[in-house]
C-alpha positions in Angstrom: -69.9 35.8 141.8 -72.0 37.4 138.9 -70.9 40.3 137.4 -72.7 43.6 138.8 -73.0 46.8 136.7 -71.5 49.8 138.3 -75.4 51.3 138.9 -76.5 48.1 141.0 -72.7 48.0 142.7 -73.3 51.4 143.6 -76.8 51.0 144.9 -76.1 47.9 146.6 -73.4 49.7 148.5 -75.5 52.8 149.4 -78.2 50.3 150.6 -75.5 48.5 153.0 -74.3 51.6 154.1 -78.0 52.6 155.5 -78.2 49.4 157.5 -80.7 47.6 155.1 -81.4 43.9 155.4 -79.3 41.7 152.8 -82.3 40.3 151.9 -84.3 43.5 151.2 -81.4 44.5 149.4 -81.4 41.4 147.3 -85.1 42.0 146.3 -84.9 45.9 145.8 -82.0 45.3 143.3 -83.2 41.8 141.7 -80.2 39.5 142.8 -80.0 37.0 145.3 -78.8 37.1 148.8 -75.4 35.4 148.1 -74.7 38.0 145.6 -74.8 40.8 148.4 -72.9 38.7 151.0 -70.1 37.8 147.9 -70.1 41.7 147.2 -70.0 42.7 150.7 -66.8 40.5 151.0 -65.3 41.9 148.0 -66.0 45.5 149.3 -64.4 44.5 152.6 -61.4 43.4 151.2 -61.0 46.2 148.9 -61.5 48.9 151.6 -59.0 47.1 153.5 -56.3 47.2 150.8 -56.6 51.1 149.9 -56.5 51.4 153.7 -53.4 49.3 153.5 -52.0 51.3 150.4 -52.8 54.8 151.8 -50.8 54.0 154.9 -47.9 53.1 153.3 -48.6 56.4 150.8 -48.4 58.7 153.9 -45.1 60.5 154.8 -43.2 58.9 157.5 -43.0 60.5 160.6 -40.6 59.5 163.4 -42.7 58.5 166.4 -39.2 57.9 168.8 -39.0 61.8 169.6 
């Protein structure tokens, strides 16, 4: 995946969350659709990783009461 500037990454993330088609996002940002796909995979992976880490940072609660 090509290196994306922070501004472009933010723009892509916002447009994806708004539900815009990947082809339209690619044209608007000036990159290929496959780069959008790669970015979305990385974004999903990072979200999963951060949610996983937050789960283990949370205080332990005894659910066996």
